[in-house]
N, C-alpha and C positions, 0 to 999 in steps of 0.2 A: 838140563835145568829148566824148571816150569816157568811161565811167564811171571806167576805171582812171586815167585822166589827172586827172580832177577829185579822185579819192581821193589821188593822189600829191601834187597841189598843196595839198589841204587838210592832208595830214600834214606837208608841208614848212612850211606857214604855221604850224601848231600847234608843231612842234618848233623853229622859229625864235623864236616868242614865249616859249617855255619858256627857251631859250637865252638871250635878252635878260633875262628875269626873274632867271635866275641870275647873269648878269653884275652885277647889282645888289647881289649878296651877295659883294662883294670884300673881302678882308681882307689885311692885311700879313703878311709872313713874318718871325718873330725873326731878327735878325742880318743881315738884307737891308735896303736903303734903303726908305723909306716910298713912294716913288712907284712901286715894284714891288708891285702887289696880285695875290693868288691868287684866281682864281674858277674854277668847274668848268662854265662854259657851253659846253666843247666836247664835253661827254657827249651832248647832243641831236644835234650833228652827226655824232658817231660813230654814233649809233644810227640816224640817218637814212641814213648810207652803207651800213651793214649791211643795213638793210631795203630801201633804195630805189636804192642805188648811188651811186658817188662824186660824180657831178654834183649829186645831192640833197644830199650832205653839205657840199660847197662853197657850194651855194646857201643852205643854213641858216647857215653862217658869214657869208655876205655880208648876209642879211637880218637877222640879229640885230645886227650893227654897224651897219646901216642905221638900225634902230630905235633903237639907243643914240644915234646922231647926232641923230636927229630929236627925240627925247625928252628926251635929257640932255645932248647937246653943244650946239655953236654952230656955226651954218652960215657964220660970218664967217671962221674959220679952216680950216686943212686939218686934217682929222680924223686925225692921225698915230697916236694911240693905237688908234684903231679899225682903221687899216689895218694896223698891227703885229699886232693880235688876230686879224684875219683871216688875215694871211699865216701866223702861227704855227699857228693852229688848222686852216687848210687843209692844210698840210704834213703834220701830224701825222695828220689824217683820211685823207688820200689814200695815205700809205704804210701805215697801218694797215689800210686796206681792201684794199690790194694783196696784203699777205702773207696776210691772211684769205681773200681770194678764191681764193688759189691751193690752199689747203686749209682749208676751213671748220672750225674747232675753237677751242676756248678758248686752247690752246697756241699756235696760229698767231697768234691775236689779240694775245696777249701779246707774242710775239716782234715782231709787226708794230709795236706800240705802243712796245716797246723801242727798236727800230731807228729808228722815227719820232721818238722823243724825241731821240735823238742827232743825226738828220739836222736836225731842228728847232733843235736847239740850236746846230749848226754854222752853219746858214744864217742864223738871227737874230742871231747873234754878229757876223757880217760885216755884216748889214744894219743892226744898231745902231750899228756903228763908222762906216759909210760913209753911211747914209742917215737912221735914225730920229733919233739925237741931234742931227745937224746940221739936221734938219728941224724938231725941237722948238725949237732955237735961232733957226731963221729965221723960223718961223711963229708961235710961241707965245711967244716971248722967254724961254725956260726954257734958258739957255746951258749949254754943256758943263761949264763951271767950277762953275755952281750945282749940277748933278748930282753932280759929283766931290765937291763940298763936303758935300753931304748923305750921300752914301755913306761918305765918310771919317769921318762921326760915328759910324757903327756898325762900320767896319773900317778901320783906321788903315793898313792896307797899300794902300789905294786912294789914288792921287796922281796919276792921269792918266785919260783915257778907256779906254785898253788895259787897265789894271788895274781899271777899273770893270767892263769887259766880262767879264773873267776871273773875277774875285771876286764879282760880283754877277749880271750878266745870265746867264752860263753855269750856275752853280748854280740860279738861279731857274728856268730852263727845264727843268733836269734834275729838280728837286724837283717842278715842275708836272706833267711828263710822268709821274713815277712815281706821283703822287697819282692822276692821271687814270686810270692803268692799273689801280691797285688799285680804283678805283671801278667802272671799266667791265667787269671780268670777272664780278663777281656780277650786273651788269645784263645782261651777255650770257648768263649762266646762266638767268636769267628769260625771256630771248627765245629761246633755243635751240630749243625745240619749234617755235615759230612759224617760225624761219628754215629748219628742216629740212623743215617741211611745203611752205614756198614754194620750196625748191630741188627737191622732189620733184614738184611740180606741173607 
């Protein structure tokens, strides 16, 4: 195994562990249902994608969620939440990397993350309607009606799965994407010199 490959594997493992630890610091967002919690564990995956490529970013998303399943979850049920977290984070990471890779700059990264947020929101809205909430009901016993009732307690406009998607899931993903963008830009500023050296090498 080459020194470069070993260094990359160690970096991915370290960033994945950091991502897992950040997942533990999840918190609810006011005016949204309590089952939607915010965390910033996609930051290590975004850093990994910028430093090591898109495959590394997706690997970090996968490993942090596997760690969460093994250490915090249950192997007796389908890990629906972790699969949703992996999907959303991977979409945002890949789209962000694509725009940044075309023209490496803070502006390109911000544009990529903004577009990634919109794409993530659209895809995850469809996935929640057709896959994620039905899977929660099937495998975890958390029915769609239970989710709608919890959401209705904070927003009386919610009365069905569709309105739950529109008034909760979509705003949640937009807020999360915006928060990640605001956090990632100063992180990129700290990494910029190193990234420029890597691209020049």
